[in-house]
N, C-alpha and C positions, 0 to 999 in steps of 0.2 A: 468418296473420301477426298478431302483437300490435301494434295501431296505436299503443299508448303508446310503443313502441320507435321510432316515426318522429320523435320529438323528439331522438333520439340523433345524435351525429356518427358517420357510418359511413366505413369505409375498405375499399378493395379494389384489387387489381392489375388494371389495365384492359387490359393487353396479353397476348397469348397466352403460355402456359407454354413454357419452354425458353429456350435461349440466344439473345440478340439484342443488337444494338448499343445499343438504347434500350429501357428499360422505363418504364411510366407507372403511377403510383399515384394513385388518385383519392380525395378526401375530400369529403363533403357533410354539411352541417348548420350550425346556428347558430354553433357554436364551431370550425368547420373552420379558419378563418384563424388564430385565436388559438392553437389547438392546434399547427398547423404552425409558427407563429412561434416557439414555445418551442424547437423543435428546429432551426430554420433560422438560420444565421449569415450575415447579409448585410444588406440593408435591412430595416427594420421593416415587416413585411407588413401590419400593421394600419393603417399610414399611407399605403398605396399605393392607386392607383385600380384600378377593375375593368378586366379585359381587358388586364392588363399582365404581363410576364414578367421574372423577377428571378433573377440568378445568385448562387449561394452554396454553402454546405455544409450537410449534415444531420449533426448531432452527437447522440450519446446523452447520457444523464444525467451521464456522467463526462467530457463534453466531447471524447469520442473521435470523430474524423471517420469517418462511415460512407461518404459519397460526396460528390462535387461534383455539384450538381443545378441544373436550371432549374425555377423554381416559377411556375406560371400561376395568376392570380387571376381568379375570376368572382364578383362580389359580388351577392348577392340584390337584386332579383329577376331580374337579367340573367344567368341561368345555365340550364343544362339542367334542373335540378331546381327552379328558382326559390328555391333556398337558396344559402348561401355554398358555393362549390366551389373546392377547391385541387387542382391536378394537378401532381404532382412527377415530372419527367422525370429519370431517373437512368440509369446504365449497366445493361445488360440482364442482368446476372448474377442468377440465381435466388437466390443467397445474399444479395446486396445488397438486392434487392427484399424478401426476407423479413425482413431485419434492419430495414429502414425501416418495414415494416408492423407488426412486433412493437413497435417503438418507439412508433408512434402509438397502438397499443392500450394500451400501458402508460401513455400520457399521457391516456387517457380515451376514445378512439374504440373502436368495436366493429366486428367484421367484418360487412360487408354481406351480406345474404341474396341469393339469386339474383334478379336483376331489380329489386332494391330502388331503385336510382337511377332507373330508368324508372318504377317504381311511384310514387315521390315526385313525379316530373314530372307524372304523371297526376293524383294526388291534389291537387297544388298548382295544377292548371288549366293547365299548360303544353301539354298535348295531351289529346285524348280517348282512349278505350280502343282504338278501331280504329287510331289513329295509333301508340299505344304498342306494339300487337302488330306493327305494320309495322316497328318498329325491329328486332325479332328476325328478321323476314323479310329485312330489308336485310342484316343481318349474315350470314345464312345463304345469301344469293343466290349462285348459281353460274353465272348466265348473264345476258346483256344484258336479256332480257325479264323475268326474275325481278327484276333490279335496278330496271327501269323501273316494274313494278307496285308494288314496295315503296316506291319513292320517291313515286309518285303517291299512294299511300294515306297515307304518312307526312306528306305535305304537305296532306292533308285532302280530296283529290278525292272519295273514297268517302264520307267523313264529311259533306261539304257536300251531297251528293245526299240522303243519309238525313235530315239535319237539315231540309232544305227540305220533304221529303215529310211528315215528322213534324209540323212546325209547321202545315202546312195542315190536317192531321188534328186537331191540338190545337184549332185555331180552331173547327172544326165541332163537336168534342166538347164544347167549352165551351158552345156554344149548346144542344146536346142536354141537357147537365147543367142548364142554366138552365131549360129547359122543365120539368124534374122539380120544380123549386121552385115552379112555377106550375101544377102538374098539375090543381088544382081549377078553374082558369080555362079549361082546354082551349085553350091557345094554342100556336102553333108559331113558334119563333124561327129554326129551321134549315130552310132550303129543301131539302126531301127530294130533289128532282130534281138540284140542284147537288151535294148530298152523294153521291148515287149516281154521278154523273159523275166526281166526285173519286176515289171508291173505285176505279172502273174505271181511271182514269188511273194511280193509284198501283199497282194490280195489274199494269198493263202494264209500268211501270218496274221493279217488283219481279221480274217474270218475265224481263225482259231481264238484270237482275243475276244471277238464278239461272242463266240459260242460259250466262252467262259462266264459271260455276264449273268446268265441265269443262276449259276452257282454262286458267283460273287455277290450278287444282289441278295440272294437268300441268306448267305452267311452274314452279310452286313446288317440286313434289316429283319431277318426272320421270315419264315414261310407261313403265310396265313393259311391255316388248315381247319376246315369246317367239318365237324362230325354231324351228320344229318341222317334222317331216316324216320320211320313211323314210330308212334308212341310204343313204349315197351320193347323196342328192338334191342335194347341194351347199350344205348349210346353213352349214358352216364357211367355205366359199369365199365365200358371200354375205356373211357377217359380215366377213370380211377386206376384201371389196370396199367395203362400206359404211363401214368405218373407214379404208380406204385404207392398211392395213398388215397384215402377216402375224401376226395375233393368235392365230388358232386353227390347230392342226395339220390339214393337209389330206392325206388318203390315200385310195387306192382300196380299202383294206381296210375292209370293213363293220364298224361298231361302234367306230371310232377314238375318237369323242367319247363318253366314258362318264360324265363329270360335266359340270355346267353351267359355262359360261364367260360372265362378265358384263363388259360394257364400256359406256361412255357415249358416245352420239353426239348432238352438238348440231346441230339443224336450225333455222335462223332464230330462234335463241334458245330453242327448246324442247328440253329434255333428254330423250332416249330412252334408257332403260336396257335395252340389247339383251342378251338371254340366249340363247346358243347351247346347244342341248340334245342329249341322246343321241337317236339315231334310233329311231323307233317301229317295233318289230317284236317277234316272239317272241324273247325273250332267250336267248342261247346259254350264259350262265353267270350265277352269282349277282350278280357285280359289274355286269354289263350290265343285269340285271333291276332293280337298285337305281337305275341311271341312267335307265331308262325310267320308273320310278315317280316319280323326281324331275321328269322332264319333265312328266308329267301334273299334278303338284302346282304347278309353275311356271305352267302354262297356266291352271289354275283361279284363280290369284292375279293374273293379268295383266290389262292393259287392252287390249292389242293382240296379235294372233296373226299372225305371218307364216308361212303354211304353204307350204313349198317342195316342189315335186314335179318329178320327172324326166320331161320330155315324151316321152322315148324309151321308158321302162320302164312308165309307168302309163297306164291307160285312164281315160276319164272316170268310169266306174263305180267304179274303185278310188280315184280322187280323192274322189268323193262319199262313199264308205265311210269314208275317213280323216277327212274333215270331220265326218261324223256322230259320230265318237268324240272329235274334238278340240274342236269348237266348243262354247262354253259361253254361257249367257245373259249379256248385258252385255259380251261381248268382241267387239270389231270385228275382222274377219278380212280379211286381204289374201292372195290366193293367188298365189304366184310360180311361173310356168311356166318352169323353169330348163333350161339346155342347149339353147336354141333354135338355137345355132350348128350343132348336130349334126342338127337336124330343123326347118329353117326353114319348112316348110310346115304346121306345126301351127297349127290355127285355135283361138284362145281361145274362140270362141263354142261350140265342141264341149263345153266343160267347164262351161257355164252351167247352173245348176239353181235351184230355188226358194231354196236357201241360199247360192248363189254367183252374184252378179251380175257382168255383163261388166265393169262399172267397177272391180270389185275384183280383176280378174285382170291381172297384170303379167307380160309376157313378158320374159325376161332370158337373158343368158349371163353368169353371175357370174364365170366364169373370164376372160372378155374385158371385163368391166365394162360390158356392154351394158345400157342403160336403168337404170343404178343411180341416176342423178340423178332420173329420173322416179319411181323407187320412193321416193326420199327425199321428193319433193314429195307423193306419195300418203300417206306417213306423216304429214307435216305437216298436210295437208288433212284427214286422218281425225281429227285432234285438234281443229282449229279449226272444222271442219264448215262453213266458208265463211260463218258467221253472226256470229262474234264476232271483233273485231280487238283485238290487244294494246294498240292505241293508245287504245281506249275504256276506261271504268272496268271493271275486271275483278275479280271476287270470287275470292280465292285461299284464304280461311280457312274451314275446315269449320264453325266456330262461327257465323260470319256467315251462311253458307249455311243452316244450320239455323234461325237466327233469322228470316231472310227467308222461309223456307217457313212458319214458324209465323205470321208476320205476314200472309202471303198467305191462309192458312187462316182466320184471324180476320176478315179483310176479306170473305172468302166468306160467313162467318156473318152479317156485317152486311147484305150484299145479300140473303141468304135471309131475314133478319129483316124487311127492308122488304117483300119479296115476300109474306111470310106475315102481315104486319101485326101483328107481336108488339109488346108494350109497349116504350116508349122506353127504360125503364130497362135492359131486357135488351140492346137495341141499344147503349146507352151502355157496357155491360159489355164487349161484343165490341170496341168501338172502343178501350177502355182496354187490352184484351189486345193489340191490334195495336200500340198505342203502346208498351206494355211491351216487346214483342219488338224493335221498332225501336230503342228506347232501350238495350236490352242490347248492341247493336252498338257504340254510341259511349260507353256508360257514363253516359247521362243519367238513369238510374234507379239504385236501390240494387243494386249488383252485388258486394257483399262476398264472396259465395260463389264468384264467378268469379275474383277477383283472384289468389288464391294459386295456382290452377291455371294461370293465364295466365303470371304473372311467374316462376313456379318454373322455366320452361323457358329463361329467359334465362341468360347467363353471369353470374358473380358481379359483375364490374366494370361491368355495364350496368344 
């Protein structure tokens, strides 16, 4: 983005596209109020107080009324961007909205680029970079937990923790740097034992934040969960039971499901993207073969695998053989022993192997919805791992996770440097690297190369 353009007055539609009762057009910039005042017929906006709303009409250059509107004023620095902001609420006709936007452009505004309002808020010190990113997460949140994490981050919960860690490290780094200025005198200003203890403490906190990423990423993006197994194992019946609706066709005819069916299941605020797949077997025709191939592709790209098997039809050896083909590295597997109502004497322990633990075997009767709530609990627990609570600070951004990893590695280098008694200037360099990575999260260092990538994912009016 050309930063010279940040002096412009920008305009954008802030409400979703399509018909609606109300549409909102937002302007931001030094001349936002005077520009809007030229088209607004009502009170003189330049003489009004901040945080006030005024009724009137928007008229074009020929004094033709475009619409009756409400104009909200937010005078710098008491606004989202810390610039003058005007929000024009009009009727939600796409034609009306476009006419008003085009009028403002003719009067001197320009169309905002994606995320430019929030970028200005960041550049003007209204929020740090992680808070700015949380705005996009808040807009995209589809569950209570995703909303809670985004709100926590937007209000500075994550930023505060990082800033505190970074400041402590800066204080010690300053002493190390000072020693370099007196290298000829062979003096030490920084207590090595205290610095080592600080690095260990920071690493512990960083590790906790990194451990939360699995949960945070799952809450933010949903957990890709594949339901797989042999034909007639009850996969579609299980999907219907989990969703509590008849979403998939259930039939005794093998190979009924030939394409994947995807639905979303919300368990305690975590979204599971359930994918019902074609049965794994030797395909009877080309279409079924494509379905089986798609199943294997979905499994390879998933986070969770629900392997469903018929307790009447399959022996433990056959179950183990299936899992040998289906299980992939990094994918957590739950085995669902289905149709227990027809064979209630089946012992889950008989199916235990080095790749299938007893805790990951759930006995069910999908048809009778037996143990479905327990299965949901197991799905939820497999994500949070019993170690991270959504009520704590949770990392949900992949960029933040990578920066935390890099900072942790740099701090490892600091500890190794002390152990190897390397020169202080090299230790100072590793500390600076750690500070740089922590600063990338909040934007406390030069991050121009990151900004366009981050804010380009925002909607135009934000």
